[in-house]
C-alpha positions in Angstrom: 169.2 177.5 27.8 167.5 180.1 29.9 166.3 183.4 28.5 168.9 185.3 30.6 171.7 183.0 29.3 170.6 183.5 25.7 171.0 187.3 26.2 174.3 187.3 28.1 176.2 188.8 25.1 174.0 191.9 24.7 175.8 195.2 24.8 175.0 198.0 27.1 173.2 199.9 24.3 171.1 196.8 23.5 170.1 196.4 27.2 169.4 200.2 27.4 167.0 199.9 24.4 165.3 196.9 26.0 165.0 198.8 29.3 163.3 201.8 27.7 160.8 199.5 26.1 159.9 197.4 29.2 160.6 199.3 32.4 158.4 202.2 33.7 160.2 205.5 33.4 160.4 206.5 37.0 164.2 206.6 37.3 165.2 207.8 33.8 167.6 205.7 31.7 170.1 203.6 33.7 173.6 205.0 33.7 175.0 201.5 33.1 173.7 197.9 32.9 175.5 196.0 35.6 175.8 192.3 35.2 177.9 191.0 38.1 179.8 192.1 41.3 182.5 190.8 43.6 183.6 192.5 46.8 183.6 196.3 46.2 183.6 196.0 42.4 180.9 195.6 39.8 181.1 195.0 36.0 178.8 196.3 33.3 177.5 194.6 30.2 180.5 195.7 28.2 183.0 194.3 30.7 184.1 197.5 32.3 184.9 197.4 36.0 183.8 200.0 38.6 184.7 200.5 42.2 181.3 200.8 43.9 181.4 203.7 46.2 177.6 203.8 46.6 176.8 200.2 47.5 173.3 200.4 46.2 172.8 203.6 48.3 174.3 202.2 51.5 172.7 198.8 51.1 175.4 196.3 50.2 177.2 196.3 53.5 179.3 193.3 52.7 179.8 194.2 49.0 178.8 192.0 46.2 178.5 188.1 46.2 179.9 187.8 49.8 180.3 184.1 50.4 178.8 184.1 53.9 175.7 186.0 52.9 175.3 184.0 49.7 175.5 180.7 51.7 173.1 181.9 54.4 170.4 182.9 51.8 170.9 179.8 49.8 170.7 177.5 52.8 167.6 179.2 54.2 165.8 179.2 50.8 166.6 175.5 50.5 165.0 174.9 53.9 162.1 177.3 54.3 161.5 180.3 52.1 158.2 181.9 53.1 155.4 181.1 55.6 153.5 184.3 56.2 153.2 185.9 59.6 150.5 183.5 60.7 153.7 181.5 61.8 157.0 182.3 63.4 160.4 181.1 62.3 163.7 180.6 64.2 165.4 183.1 61.9 162.8 185.8 62.5 162.8 185.4 66.3 166.6 185.2 66.5 167.0 188.3 64.4 164.6 190.3 66.6 166.6 189.2 69.7 169.9 190.2 68.1 168.6 193.7 67.1 167.3 194.3 70.7 170.7 193.3 72.0 172.6 195.5 69.6 170.3 198.4 70.5 170.7 197.8 74.2 166.9 198.1 74.4 165.3 198.0 77.8 162.9 195.2 79.0 159.6 195.2 77.2 161.1 196.3 73.8 160.0 194.6 70.6 160.7 194.5 66.9 158.4 194.8 63.9 159.8 193.6 60.5 159.0 195.2 57.2 160.6 195.0 53.7 162.1 198.5 53.2 163.0 201.7 54.9 159.8 203.5 53.7 157.7 200.6 55.2 159.6 200.8 58.5 158.9 204.6 58.6 155.2 204.0 57.6 154.9 201.7 60.7 156.5 204.4 62.9 154.0 206.9 61.5 151.2 204.6 62.5 152.7 204.2 65.9 152.6 207.9 66.4 149.0 208.0 65.3 148.1 205.5 67.9 149.1 207.9 70.7 145.9 209.8 69.8 147.8 213.1 69.4 147.5 215.2 66.3 151.0 216.5 65.5 154.2 214.9 64.2 157.3 217.1 63.9 160.0 216.3 61.3 163.0 218.2 60.0 163.5 220.2 56.8 165.8 218.3 54.5 164.6 214.9 55.9 164.0 212.0 53.6 161.9 209.1 55.1 160.5 207.3 52.0 157.9 207.5 49.2 154.8 205.7 50.6 152.2 208.3 51.6 152.8 208.3 55.3 156.6 208.3 55.0 156.3 210.9 52.2 154.3 213.2 54.6 157.3 213.0 56.9 159.7 213.8 54.0 160.3 217.5 53.4 161.3 217.9 49.7 158.5 219.6 47.8 159.4 218.0 44.5 158.6 214.6 46.1 155.5 215.7 48.0 153.6 218.0 45.7 152.6 215.5 42.9 150.8 213.4 45.6 149.1 216.0 47.8 147.0 216.0 49.8 149.2 213.8 52.0 148.3 212.6 55.6 147.9 215.7 57.7 149.3 216.7 61.0 153.0 216.7 60.0 155.0 220.0 60.3 158.6 220.6 59.4 161.1 222.7 61.4 164.5 223.9 60.0 167.3 221.5 60.2 169.4 221.9 63.4 167.5 224.9 64.6 167.1 224.4 68.3 164.9 227.5 68.8 162.5 226.3 66.1 162.4 222.9 67.8 161.6 224.3 71.2 158.9 226.5 69.6 157.2 223.4 68.2 156.9 222.0 71.7 156.0 225.3 73.4 152.7 225.9 75.2 151.7 228.3 72.5 152.1 225.7 69.8 150.3 223.0 71.8 147.4 225.5 72.5 147.2 226.4 68.8 147.9 223.0 67.1 147.6 220.3 69.7 150.1 218.0 71.4 153.0 216.4 69.7 152.8 212.7 69.1 156.3 212.2 67.8 159.5 213.9 66.6 161.1 212.1 63.7 164.7 212.8 62.8 167.7 211.3 61.0 170.9 211.5 63.1 172.6 212.2 59.8 170.5 213.4 56.8 171.7 211.3 53.9 169.6 212.5 51.0 170.1 216.1 52.1 173.8 215.8 51.5 175.1 213.8 54.5 174.3 216.5 57.1 175.0 215.6 60.7 172.8 217.0 63.5 174.6 219.6 65.6 176.1 218.4 68.9 173.5 218.5 71.6 170.5 218.5 69.2 169.4 214.9 70.0 169.8 215.5 73.7 167.5 218.5 73.5 165.1 216.5 71.3 165.0 213.8 74.0 164.4 216.3 76.8 161.6 218.0 74.8 159.9 214.7 73.9 160.2 213.4 77.4 158.6 216.6 78.9 155.8 216.4 76.3 155.2 212.7 76.6 156.0 212.4 72.9 157.9 209.7 71.0 161.5 210.3 69.8 161.8 208.4 66.5 165.2 208.0 64.9 165.3 207.1 61.2 168.5 205.1 60.9 167.6 203.5 57.6 170.7 204.8 56.0 173.0 205.2 59.1 172.3 201.9 60.9 174.1 198.6 61.0 177.6 199.9 61.0 177.5 202.6 58.3 178.9 205.3 60.5 181.2 203.1 62.6 178.8 202.0 65.3 175.7 199.8 65.1 173.5 202.9 65.3 174.6 206.5 64.6 172.9 207.7 67.8 175.2 205.5 69.9 178.1 207.7 69.0 178.5 210.2 71.9 179.1 213.1 69.6 175.8 212.5 67.9 173.5 211.0 70.5 175.0 212.2 73.7 173.7 209.1 75.5 170.1 209.4 74.5 167.8 206.4 74.3 165.1 206.8 71.6 161.6 205.4 71.7 161.7 204.1 68.1 164.4 203.3 65.6 163.8 202.4 62.0 166.2 200.3 60.0 166.6 198.9 56.5 169.2 199.3 53.7 172.4 197.7 55.1 170.5 195.4 57.5 170.1 192.6 54.9 173.4 193.2 53.1 171.5 193.5 49.8 168.4 191.4 50.6 165.3 193.5 51.2 164.4 193.9 54.8 163.3 196.7 57.2 162.8 196.8 60.9 161.2 198.9 63.6 162.8 198.7 67.1 160.3 199.9 69.8 162.2 200.7 73.0 160.2 199.8 76.2 156.7 198.5 76.7 155.0 201.8 76.0 156.3 202.1 72.4 156.2 198.3 71.8 152.4 198.1 72.5 151.2 201.1 70.4 150.4 198.8 67.5 148.0 196.0 68.6 146.9 192.9 67.0 145.4 193.5 63.5 146.5 197.2 63.5 149.4 196.7 61.1 150.8 193.9 59.1 153.0 192.7 56.2 153.0 189.6 53.9 156.7 189.4 53.4 158.1 191.3 56.4 160.4 189.1 58.5 160.4 186.2 56.1 163.0 183.6 57.0 165.2 184.3 54.0 165.4 188.0 54.7 166.0 187.3 58.4 168.8 184.8 57.6 170.4 187.5 55.3 170.3 190.0 58.2 171.7 187.5 60.7 174.6 186.7 58.3 175.3 190.4 57.7 175.4 191.1 61.4 177.6 188.1 62.0 180.2 189.2 59.4 180.2 192.7 60.8 181.0 191.3 64.2 183.4 188.5 63.1 185.5 190.7 60.9 185.4 193.7 63.3 184.0 195.9 60.6 182.8 198.7 63.0 186.5 199.6 63.8 187.4 199.0 60.1 184.7 201.4 58.9 186.0 204.1 61.3 189.6 203.6 60.2 189.0 203.4 56.4 186.5 206.2 56.6 189.1 208.5 58.3 191.8 207.4 55.7 189.4 208.3 52.9 188.5 211.6 54.4 192.1 212.6 55.1 193.4 211.6 51.7 190.7 213.6 49.9 191.0 216.7 52.0 194.8 216.9 52.0 195.1 216.4 48.2 194.8 220.1 47.6 192.3 219.9 44.7 190.8 223.5 44.4 187.5 221.9 43.4 187.2 220.1 46.8 186.1 222.2 49.8 186.2 219.3 52.4 184.6 216.1 53.5 181.7 215.7 55.9 180.0 212.7 57.5 181.1 209.7 59.6 182.5 206.3 59.0 181.7 205.3 55.4 178.8 207.7 55.0 180.6 210.7 53.6 180.0 213.7 51.3 182.8 215.3 49.3 182.0 219.0 49.5 182.7 221.0 46.3 183.6 224.6 45.8 181.2 224.9 42.8 177.7 223.3 42.1 179.2 220.7 39.7 178.4 217.4 41.5 176.6 215.9 38.5 179.6 216.6 36.3 182.0 215.1 38.9 179.8 212.0 39.2 179.8 211.6 35.4 183.6 211.9 35.4 183.8 209.4 38.2 181.8 206.8 36.2 184.0 207.3 33.2 187.0 206.7 35.4 185.5 203.6 36.9 184.0 204.8 40.2 180.3 204.9 41.2 179.4 207.9 43.3 176.2 209.9 43.9 175.7 213.6 43.3 173.5 214.0 46.3 173.4 217.8 46.2 174.5 220.4 43.6 177.8 220.9 45.5 178.2 217.5 47.2 179.0 214.0 46.1 177.9 211.1 48.4 180.1 208.1 49.2 178.5 205.1 50.9 180.7 202.2 49.9 180.6 198.6 51.2 181.8 198.3 54.8 184.5 195.9 53.5 186.2 198.7 51.4 189.9 198.3 51.8 192.4 201.0 52.5 193.9 200.6 49.0 190.5 201.0 47.4 189.8 204.0 49.5 193.1 205.6 48.4 192.2 204.8 44.7 189.0 206.8 45.2 190.9 209.6 46.9 193.2 209.8 43.9 190.2 210.4 41.7 189.0 213.3 43.8 192.6 214.7 44.0 192.7 214.9 40.2 189.2 215.5 39.0 188.6 218.8 37.3 185.5 220.4 35.8 186.1 223.4 33.5 184.7 226.7 34.4 181.8 227.8 32.2 182.7 230.4 29.6 182.0 233.9 30.8 179.3 235.8 28.9 180.2 238.7 26.8 
């Protein structure tokens, strides 16, 4: 009997005690101990079922234990698991070709594989450094990862300050402020601080509360970076691979306005739950910034991760999930906003990356109530609850979630005096 099998009857509290004695306290105590999943549902150690409306933070694109993904990973692991990047594999090469095709990338484009979103953004950071220019511009509210280069791009002081000094040359401009963006590229800014190497933005800021860039912002960003000879880097770690109803969020006319970026970073939903990240470099100029020996990874692009990503992309295509995401996302949005709950101010976002806006800063209490009711959500801001369910979420499941938001109530705090 395996050690895991011998412990299968432990309760949630017993697992919690074991966790606190063995796992580093970087995340706090886990809300539940989850033991299995199927489709859009997961079960905890006490047997309670939850509708997973977070999908591992936009990771489990196909839900849990999807048969196609499971079979692809098992078959690849039974054939060739890991070889290092001294060698290529058919899965790695095929996945790179598929991503370039989905991105409609021009001739000369290339892909670099990593293991996570932060690693993909770290590679993009190094690409910007290779231009020889001193400045990288990012947006306030942006989240790009926790490794030191990606953390330098990330704006939140609570994440940054414990690890300063971070790599220099990064400056943040207010989210959606076109005047501030133009100032960063102005002759006065270039004279004072040097030329811009890259502008790094998320088309929709996930960790900041699912905030979509204003219409026309990316078109302005493309014009400014073109005029300056700088890179336009789009962080689609959370928004890519169908999450917003298109392969990439920037491909939606309302967001991208037809822009073609220089670099796109991906991770999260790309592997359907298996760790993988990717950097798509558009055109020969971006694709050749990192030369031989200037960057690397032991596990990045391994054949099992590549097989998982190919299977995920294949299911999204086969099952027409892009259209499904748009339809179910709109159903979910409409059902929540029309329910008339005075606690709900509205819903923002696209596809199945949504935030339920609240009229009071009680998102943590709403998330706790959701968990007790059998729904996993994320209090991404004091007054917003993030929803990023599997792309396979059904209409009935979406309506179940909407009923929770129609009925949830958080008592007003007692008035002083």
